[in-house]
C-alpha positions as CSV (number, residue, x, y, z in Angstrom):
1,M,50.8,141.6,77.6
2,I,48.1,141.6,80.1
3,V,47.2,144.0,82.4
4,D,45.2,143.3,85.3
5,V,44.9,146.7,87.0
6,A,42.1,145.4,89.6
7,K,45.2,143.3,91.0
8,K,48.0,145.5,90.0
9,V,49.8,142.4,87.8
10,I,51.3,142.9,84.9
11,R,51.8,139.5,83.1
12,L,54.7,139.3,80.4
13,K,55.7,136.8,78.3
14,V,59.7,135.7,77.7
15,V,61.4,133.3,75.4
16,Y,64.4,132.5,74.9
17,Y,64.9,131.4,71.4
18,G,67.7,130.0,69.8
19,P,69.8,126.8,67.7
20,T,69.8,123.6,69.2
21,M,72.6,123.6,71.6
22,S,73.2,127.6,71.8
23,G,72.6,127.7,75.5
24,K,68.7,128.8,76.1
25,T,67.8,126.0,78.9
26,T,71.1,126.7,80.5
27,N,70.4,131.1,80.7
28,L,67.1,129.9,82.3
29,E,68.6,127.2,84.6
30,K,71.3,130.3,85.7
31,L,68.9,132.8,85.9
32,S,67.0,130.7,88.0
33,A,69.6,130.3,90.4
34,L,70.6,133.7,90.6
35,N,67.1,134.7,91.7
36,E,65.7,132.4,94.0
37,L,63.3,131.2,91.2
38,K,61.4,127.1,90.4
39,L,62.0,126.0,87.6
40,M,59.5,123.9,85.8
41,R,62.1,121.1,83.9
42,I,61.0,118.3,81.5
43,D,64.8,116.2,81.8
44,T,65.0,114.3,78.8
45,K,68.2,112.2,77.3
46,G,70.6,114.2,75.6
47,E,70.2,117.1,77.6
48,R,68.2,118.7,74.5
49,T,64.9,119.9,75.1
50,L,62.2,118.5,73.8
51,V,59.2,120.6,74.9
52,F,60.3,123.8,77.2
53,D,61.6,125.1,80.2
54,F,59.6,126.8,82.5
55,S,60.0,129.9,85.2
56,T,58.9,133.2,86.2
57,K,60.2,136.3,87.9
58,T,58.6,139.2,89.7
59,V,59.8,142.6,89.3
60,Q,57.8,145.6,91.6
61,V,56.9,148.8,88.8
62,G,56.1,151.3,91.1
63,D,52.5,150.2,92.9
64,M,51.8,147.3,90.2
65,T,54.3,143.8,90.5
66,A,55.3,142.8,87.0
67,S,55.5,138.5,86.4
68,F,57.5,137.5,83.5
69,A,57.0,134.3,82.4
70,L,60.6,133.0,81.0
71,Y,60.4,129.9,78.8
72,T,62.9,128.3,75.8
73,I,62.3,126.7,73.2
74,P,63.2,123.1,71.9
75,G,66.3,123.9,68.9
76,Q,65.8,120.5,67.1
77,E,64.1,121.7,63.6
78,I,61.7,118.2,64.2
79,Y,59.7,120.6,66.8
80,K,59.3,123.9,64.9
81,D,55.5,123.0,65.9
82,I,55.7,123.3,69.3
83,R,58.8,126.7,68.8
84,V,55.7,128.2,66.9
85,T,53.2,127.3,69.6
86,V,55.6,128.3,72.6
87,L,55.6,132.1,71.4
88,R,52.3,132.7,70.6
89,G,51.3,136.0,73.0
90,V,55.5,136.4,73.2
91,D,56.4,139.9,74.7
92,G,60.0,139.9,74.1
93,V,62.7,137.3,73.1
94,V,66.2,137.1,74.3
95,F,68.1,135.3,71.3
96,V,70.5,132.9,72.4
97,A,73.9,133.0,69.6
98,D,76.3,129.9,69.9
99,A,79.5,132.2,69.0
100,Q,81.5,129.1,68.0
101,E,82.2,129.9,64.4
102,N,81.3,126.7,62.7
103,R,77.7,127.4,64.4
104,L,77.6,131.2,62.4
105,N,75.3,129.5,59.5
106,E,73.4,128.1,62.3
107,N,73.1,131.3,63.9
108,I,71.9,133.1,61.2
109,E,69.4,130.9,59.8
110,F,67.7,130.9,63.1
111,F,67.7,134.5,63.6
112,N,65.8,134.4,60.1
113,L,63.5,131.7,60.7
114,L,62.4,133.8,64.5
115,K,61.1,136.7,62.4
116,E,59.8,134.0,60.2
117,D,57.9,132.3,63.5
118,L,57.0,135.9,64.9
119,H,55.4,136.4,61.4
120,K,53.2,132.8,61.8
121,V,52.5,134.2,65.6
122,G,50.9,137.3,64.4
123,K,53.2,139.0,65.7
124,R,56.0,142.4,63.9
125,Y,58.9,141.3,64.4
126,E,59.8,144.9,64.2
127,D,57.5,145.6,67.3
128,V,58.7,142.3,70.1
129,P,61.9,143.9,71.5
130,V,64.7,141.1,71.4
131,V,68.1,141.1,72.6
132,I,70.8,139.1,71.5
133,Q,73.1,137.3,73.8
134,Y,76.3,135.5,72.0
135,N,77.5,132.6,74.3
136,K,80.0,130.7,75.0
137,M,82.3,132.9,74.5
138,D,85.0,131.5,76.5
139,L,85.6,128.7,73.9
140,P,88.8,128.6,72.0
141,N,86.7,128.8,68.5
142,V,84.6,131.8,68.8
143,L,84.0,134.2,66.6
144,P,85.5,138.1,67.7
145,F,82.7,139.8,68.8
146,E,82.5,142.7,66.1
147,V,81.8,140.1,63.9
148,L,79.2,138.4,65.2
149,E,77.8,141.7,65.0
150,E,78.0,141.4,62.0
151,K,77.3,138.7,60.3
152,I,73.9,138.2,63.4
153,N,73.5,141.8,64.5
154,K,72.1,143.6,60.9
155,D,69.4,145.8,63.1
156,R,71.8,146.5,65.6
157,L,69.2,144.9,68.3
158,P,71.2,145.3,72.4
159,S,73.4,142.2,72.6
160,V,75.5,140.9,75.3
161,C,78.8,138.8,75.3
162,A,78.5,135.4,77.6
163,I,79.1,132.7,79.1
164,A,76.0,131.1,80.7
165,I,77.8,127.6,82.1
166,K,79.1,130.0,84.6
167,G,76.5,132.4,84.5
168,E,78.1,135.3,83.2
169,G,76.2,137.6,81.1
170,V,73.1,135.9,82.1
171,L,71.7,138.8,84.3
172,E,72.8,141.4,82.2
173,T,70.9,140.0,79.2
174,F,67.8,139.4,81.2
175,N,67.8,142.9,82.4
176,L,68.3,144.7,79.1
177,L,65.6,142.6,78.0
178,E,63.2,144.1,81.4
179,G,64.3,147.6,80.7
180,L,62.9,147.4,77.0
181,L,59.2,145.4,78.1
182,L,59.1,148.0,80.8
183,S,60.3,150.9,78.5
184,K,57.6,150.0,75.8
185,L,55.4,149.3,78.9
186,E,55.2,152.8,80.3
187,R,55.2,153.9,76.9
188,M,51.7,152.5,76.4
189,I,50.2,153.0,79.4
190,G,51.7,156.9,79.8
């Protein structure tokens, strides 16, 4: 978080983190479309993120402007170094979990990876606001919300059910994280 009092700007970095093909890019695409934001994307074969996707969103906070830099990370294991690089300087995380039953173990692994990766970039997991989004809730083989909460959300973080491809839950997820970040900012600056 960078606060520029002279320019009245607060810069915050949000990273959409989760396993490959969980819906991180879809979230950013829908959020960008719903808010008329410009999305920077590197199109790749196989519709997978190789580096990251990026957008910015601004929100007025009193006489200051909060500028959110929004990133996705690549989920593939071979891009773990890029994942860590994108996390540097992160202020808040949206963890996008694929709610399908066959992806449960991968979601749990990635949630543990998030904690490790935050440590690698000098952040304490406990100090970084995280919102969990259970995506793809419209598919027939998804786990019930209660099971997802029990297995993935051991820390009782804020969570949202979503169908990102339809835009459902996308704004709610971001708004939850935005609220956590702005509350943290208010506590910091009094």
